[in-house]
C-alpha positions in Angstrom: -22.9 9.2 -11.9 -20.8 9.9 -8.7 -17.3 8.6 -9.0 -18.1 5.7 -6.7 -20.8 4.5 -9.0 -19.1 5.1 -12.3 -19.6 1.6 -13.8 -23.3 2.0 -13.4 -23.2 4.3 -16.4 -23.2 1.2 -18.6 -26.8 -0.3 -19.0 -25.7 -4.0 -19.0 -23.9 -3.6 -15.7 -26.7 -1.5 -14.3 -29.3 -4.3 -15.1 -27.0 -6.8 -13.5 -26.5 -4.7 -10.5 -30.2 -4.4 -9.7 -31.0 -8.0 -10.5 -28.1 -9.4 -8.5 -28.9 -7.3 -5.6 -32.4 -8.7 -5.2 -31.3 -12.2 -5.8 -28.4 -11.9 -3.2 -30.8 -10.5 -0.6 -32.8 -13.6 -0.9 -29.7 -15.8 -0.6 -28.7 -14.3 2.7 -32.3 -14.4 4.1 -32.3 -18.2 3.4 -28.7 -18.8 4.7 -29.5 -17.2 8.1 -32.8 -19.1 8.3 -31.3 -22.5 7.4 -28.4 -22.0 9.9 -30.7 -21.1 12.8 -33.3 -23.9 11.9 -30.5 -26.5 11.9 -29.0 -25.5 15.1 -32.3 -25.2 16.8 -33.3 -28.8 15.7 -29.9 -30.6 16.3 -27.7 -28.4 18.5 -24.9 -29.8 16.4 -21.8 -27.8 15.8 -20.5 -30.5 13.4 -23.7 -30.3 11.4 -23.4 -26.5 11.0 -19.8 -27.2 9.8 -20.9 -29.9 7.3 -23.6 -27.5 5.8 -21.0 -24.9 5.2 -18.7 -27.4 3.9 -21.1 -29.0 1.5 -22.4 -25.7 0.3 -18.8 -24.5 -0.6 -16.5 -27.5 -1.0 -17.6 -28.2 -4.7 -15.9 -24.9 -5.5 -12.6 -26.4 -4.6 -13.1 -29.3 -7.0 -15.5 -28.0 -9.8 -14.7 -24.4 -10.3 -11.2 -24.9 -12.0 -12.8 -27.1 -14.6 -15.7 -24.8 -15.0 -13.3 -22.0 -15.8 -12.2 -23.7 -19.0 -15.8 -24.1 -20.1 -16.6 -20.4 -19.2 -14.1 -19.2 -21.7 -15.9 -21.1 -24.5 -19.5 -20.3 -23.5 -22.1 -17.7 -24.0 -22.0 -16.5 -20.5 -25.3 -14.8 -20.4 -27.3 -17.8 -21.6 -25.4 -20.0 -19.1 -26.1 -17.7 -16.2 -29.9 -17.7 -17.0 -29.9 -21.6 -16.9 -27.9 -21.7 -13.7 -30.4 -19.1 -11.9 -33.3 -21.6 -12.9 -31.6 -24.4 -11.1 -30.9 -22.3 -8.0 -34.8 -21.6 -8.0 -35.2 -25.3 -8.0 -32.9 -25.8 -5.1 -34.6 -23.1 -3.0 -38.0 -24.4 -3.8 -37.1 -28.0 -2.8 -35.9 -26.7 0.4 -39.1 -25.0 1.1 -41.1 -28.2 0.3 -39.0 -30.3 2.5 -39.4 -27.8 5.4 -43.3 -27.6 4.8 -43.7 -31.4 4.9 -41.2 -31.8 7.8 -38.8 -33.8 5.8 -35.8 -31.9 6.8 -33.2 -34.1 8.6 -29.4 -34.4 8.4 -29.3 -36.3 5.1 -31.8 -34.1 3.2 -30.2 -30.9 4.4 -26.7 -32.0 3.4 -28.0 -33.2 0.1 -29.6 -29.8 -0.7 -26.4 -28.1 0.6 -24.4 -30.2 -1.9 -26.7 -29.3 -4.7 -26.3 -25.6 -3.8 -22.6 -26.0 -3.6 -22.3 -27.5 -7.0 -24.5 -24.7 -8.6 -22.4 -22.1 -6.7 -19.2 -23.8 -8.1 -20.6 -23.0 -11.7 -22.3 -19.7 -10.9 -19.7 -17.8 -8.9 -16.7 -17.9 -11.6 -19.2 -17.5 -14.4 -20.7 -14.4 -12.9 -17.4 -13.0 -11.6 -15.7 -13.2 -15.0 -18.9 -11.9 -16.8 -18.8 -8.6 -14.9 -15.8 -7.5 -16.8 -17.7 -8.0 -20.2 -20.5 -5.7 -18.9 -18.0 -2.7 -18.6 -16.9 -1.3 -22.0 -14.0 0.8 -20.5 -11.7 -1.6 -18.7 -10.4 1.2 -16.6 -13.7 0.8 -14.6 -13.3 -3.0 -14.0 -12.1 -2.3 -10.4 -15.1 0.0 -9.8 -17.5 -2.7 -11.1 -15.9 -5.5 -9.0 -16.2 -3.3 -5.8 -19.7 -2.6 -6.5 -20.4 -6.2 -7.1 -18.9 -6.8 -3.7 -21.0 -4.0 -2.3 -24.0 -5.9 -3.5 -22.9 -9.0 -1.5 -22.0 -7.0 1.5 -25.0 -4.7 1.5 -27.3 -7.8 1.4 -25.1 -9.3 4.2 -26.0 -6.3 6.2 -29.7 -6.1 5.3 -30.6 -9.8 4.7 -29.7 -11.3 8.2 -31.8 -8.9 10.3 -34.6 -9.3 7.8 -34.3 -13.0 8.3 -34.2 -12.6 12.0 -37.5 -10.6 12.1 -39.2 -13.1 9.6 -38.2 -16.1 11.8 -39.8 -14.3 14.8 -43.1 -13.6 13.1 -43.1 -16.5 10.5 -41.9 -19.9 9.6 -38.5 -20.5 7.9 -40.5 -21.8 4.9 -41.3 -18.1 4.0 -37.5 -17.3 3.9 -36.9 -20.1 1.5 -39.7 -19.2 -0.8 -38.6 -15.6 -0.9 -35.1 -16.8 -1.9 -36.5 -19.1 -4.6 -38.6 -16.0 -6.2 -35.5 -13.7 -5.9 -33.5 -15.7 -8.7 -36.1 -14.4 -11.2 -34.8 -10.8 -10.7 -31.4 -11.7 -12.1 -33.0 -13.8 -14.8 -35.0 -10.8 -16.0 -31.9 -8.5 -15.7 -29.9 -10.9 -17.9 -32.6 -11.1 -20.5 -32.5 -7.3 -21.0 -28.7 -7.2 -21.7 -27.6 -6.3 -25.2 -24.4 -6.1 -27.3 -22.1 -8.0 -25.0 -18.7 -8.5 -26.7 -16.6 -11.4 -25.5 -13.4 -13.1 -26.6 -13.8 -16.9 -26.5 -10.9 -19.3 -25.9 -10.0 -21.8 -28.7 -9.0 -25.4 -28.5 -10.2 -28.6 -26.5 -11.4 -28.2 -22.9 -8.2 -30.1 -21.6 -5.8 -27.7 -23.5 -7.8 -24.6 -22.3 -7.7 -25.9 -18.8 -4.0 -26.5 -18.9 -3.4 -23.1 -20.3 -5.2 -21.5 -17.4 -3.1 -23.2 -14.8 0.1 -22.4 -16.5 -0.8 -18.9 -16.8 -1.7 -18.5 -13.1 1.0 -20.7 -11.5 3.8 -19.6 -13.6 3.6 -16.0 -12.2 5.0 -15.6 -8.7 2.7 -12.7 -7.8 -0.4 -14.8 -8.9 0.9 -17.8 -6.8 1.1 -15.6 -3.6 -2.2 -14.1 -4.1 -3.8 -17.4 -4.5 -2.2 -18.8 -1.4 -3.1 -15.8 0.7 -6.8 -16.2 -0.3 -6.7 -20.0 0.6 -5.1 -19.3 4.0 -7.4 -16.3 4.9 -10.5 -18.1 4.0 -9.6 -21.3 5.8 -9.1 -19.4 9.1 -10.8 -16.1 9.2 -14.0 -17.1 7.2 -14.5 -20.1 9.5 -16.6 -18.0 12.0 -19.5 -18.4 9.6 -20.2 -22.1 10.3 -20.3 -21.7 14.2 -21.8 -18.2 14.4 -25.2 -19.6 15.8 -23.2 -21.0 18.7 -22.0 -17.6 19.7 -25.5 -16.1 19.3 -27.3 -18.8 21.3 -24.8 -20.0 23.9 -22.6 -17.0 24.6 -25.0 -14.1 24.1 -28.0 -16.1 25.2 -29.8 -14.7 22.3 -32.4 -15.8 19.6 -32.8 -15.5 15.8 -32.6 -11.7 16.0 -29.3 -11.8 17.8 -27.9 -14.0 15.1 -29.1 -11.5 12.5 -27.5 -8.6 14.3 -24.2 -10.5 14.4 -24.3 -11.1 10.7 -25.3 -7.5 10.3 -22.2 -6.3 12.1 -20.0 -8.3 9.8 -22.0 -6.8 6.8 -21.5 -3.3 7.9 -17.7 -3.8 7.9 -18.0 -5.6 4.5 -20.1 -2.7 3.1 -17.7 -0.1 4.3 -15.0 -2.0 2.7 -16.6 -2.1 -0.6 -17.4 1.6 -0.6 -13.7 2.5 -0.1 -12.5 0.0 -2.7 -15.1 1.4 -5.2 -13.2 4.7 -4.9 -9.8 3.3 -5.1 -7.8 3.0 -8.3 -4.2 3.1 -7.1 -2.8 -0.3 -7.4 -0.1 0.0 -4.6 -2.8 1.1 -2.2 -4.9 -2.0 -3.1 -1.8 -4.3 -2.4 -1.0 -2.5 0.9 -4.7 -3.0 2.1 -4.4 -6.8 1.5 -1.7 -7.0 4.1 -3.2 -4.6 6.8 -6.6 -6.2 6.5 -5.3 -9.7 7.0 -3.9 -8.3 10.3 -7.2 -6.8 11.0 -8.8 -10.3 10.6 -6.3 -11.8 13.2 -7.5 -9.1 15.6 -11.1 -10.1 15.0 -10.5 -13.8 15.6 -8.6 -12.9 18.9 -11.5 -10.8 20.1 -13.8 -13.7 19.5 -11.5 -16.1 21.3 -10.5 -14.2 24.3 -13.1 -11.5 25.2 -16.6 -12.3 26.6 -18.3 -9.0 26.3 -21.3 -8.3 24.1 -19.7 -5.1 22.6 -16.6 -7.1 21.5 -18.6 -9.7 19.7 -20.0 -7.2 17.4 -16.6 -5.5 17.1 -15.0 -8.8 16.2 -17.7 -9.3 13.6 -17.1 -5.9 12.1 -13.3 -6.4 12.0 -13.7 -9.8 10.2 -16.4 -8.5 7.9 -14.1 -5.6 6.8 -10.9 -7.5 6.6 -12.1 -10.6 4.7 -14.1 -8.5 2.2 -11.2 -6.0 1.6 -8.7 -8.8 1.1 -10.8 -11.0 -1.2 -12.1 -8.0 -3.4 -8.7 -6.4 -3.5 -7.2 -9.7 -4.8 -10.0 -10.1 -7.3 -9.4 -6.7 -8.6 -5.7 -7.2 -9.1 -6.3 -10.6 -10.7 -9.0 -9.3 -13.2 -7.3 -6.0 -14.0 -4.3 -7.9 -15.5 -5.7 -11.1 -16.9 -6.3 -11.1 -20.5 -10.0 -11.4 -21.6 -9.5 -14.9 -23.2 -7.9 -16.2 -19.8 -10.3 -14.3 -17.4 -12.8 -17.2 -16.7 -10.1 -19.7 -16.0 -8.1 -17.2 -13.7 -11.2 -16.1 -11.9 -12.3 -19.8 -11.5 -9.0 -20.7 -9.8 -9.5 -17.7 -7.5 -13.1 -18.6 -6.6 -12.3 -22.3 -6.1 -9.5 -21.3 -3.4 -11.6 -18.6 -1.8 -14.8 -20.6 -1.4 -13.3 -24.1 -1.3 -11.0 -23.2 1.5 -13.8 -21.4 3.3 -15.6 -24.8 3.2 -12.7 -26.5 4.7 -12.4 -23.9 7.4 -16.1 -24.2 8.3 -15.9 -28.1 8.4 -12.7 -27.8 10.5 -14.2 -25.2 12.8 -17.4 -27.3 13.4 -15.2 -30.4 14.3 -12.8 -28.5 16.5 -15.6 -26.6 18.3 -17.2 -30.0 19.3 -14.0 -31.2 21.0 -12.3 -28.0 22.3 -15.0 -25.3 22.2 -15.6 -22.4 19.8 -13.3 -20.0 21.8 -10.2 -22.3 21.5 -11.1 -23.0 17.8 -11.0 -19.2 17.0 -7.7 -18.8 18.8 -6.0 -21.6 16.8 -7.3 -20.1 13.6 -5.9 -16.6 14.8 -2.5 -18.1 15.4 -2.3 -19.9 12.1 -3.3 -16.7 10.1 -0.8 -14.7 12.1 2.0 -17.2 11.3 1.3 -17.0 7.6 1.3 -13.3 7.5 4.6 -13.3 9.3 6.0 -15.8 6.8 4.6 -13.7 3.9 6.1 -10.5 5.4 9.6 -12.1 5.8 9.5 -13.6 2.2 8.6 -10.2 0.8 11.8 -8.7 2.4 14.0 -11.0 0.4 15.0 -10.2 -3.3 12.2 -11.3 -5.6 12.8 -13.6 -8.6 10.3 -14.4 -11.3 9.5 -17.6 -13.3 
């Protein structure tokens, strides 16, 4: 394999890569179709924010507790079971759309169901990746390729969803997503000889050990705080993107797909660069500079009303958010012992997606009262202030605990 695809030499990871790619493509198709359908039916920025919140908020509460169980489970069997539940969620969404049962309550209930499943699936899957690569020197490459799956599908899926929405009903998008989960199930069933180290002790003691391990390390504490602030602010655009597409660009479903695609191009490019990066200091430097890039993207959304700059802003946000999130994940998993990995990753994912949910909810509420432009400007200033605070802190002599 070329250097950028080194971890695909391992059959277990190769199976995962193929199955998860097809599954994630279906997820993005459904996400775009649902966001457009909701805004077309309700024209409610608050409901868009609530959908994002309910789909991600459970990660903030559930994922840390899931981490303690992950380190005691057979991860492969657990993932198969979770994918079956994902299929049920998507199929229920298709049924509700077909019989015209979709309203605010049913949409929020299904979003909550999706959020609970994601809170289990995300840390489980992320920590499982390291078990699929026998040579731990390739963990960074495997995680970057995993991000490339997400970001490639983020680039490909939304335009496909936009086209499907023009020629067919959103129900088709929901059904395709439901069927896509079987791709990952089949891949998981073909995996062999996965060696893992399980944590010992009660769930309570295992959970406590994980938090002590993470928050007693100064560097881990700062990485977790950075992830929380970044996703609270920069990732908030996800919840209100249909408003930019419909009200500011005077577009349709295809326009929304292209905006998502611009962010996906940035995210994909980020993953390709990270897949070819092994130097730890380079990874740390990229976290700082890409948080600044996210500030630039938010400012462009807030202050410039030209079509080109909307796509430029989405590219900057896609590249910056992906680079910061994936780089942090690489640093965390590279240094976390195998028996702690599930718990450490679960804390990371709970902050990443939980604060993403809080940001989406806050963006939806603020956009209703002060407009989406002013909302993006406020988030840009908050993120810039945090970066400045972090920069000044790093200039001081460091102490460890």
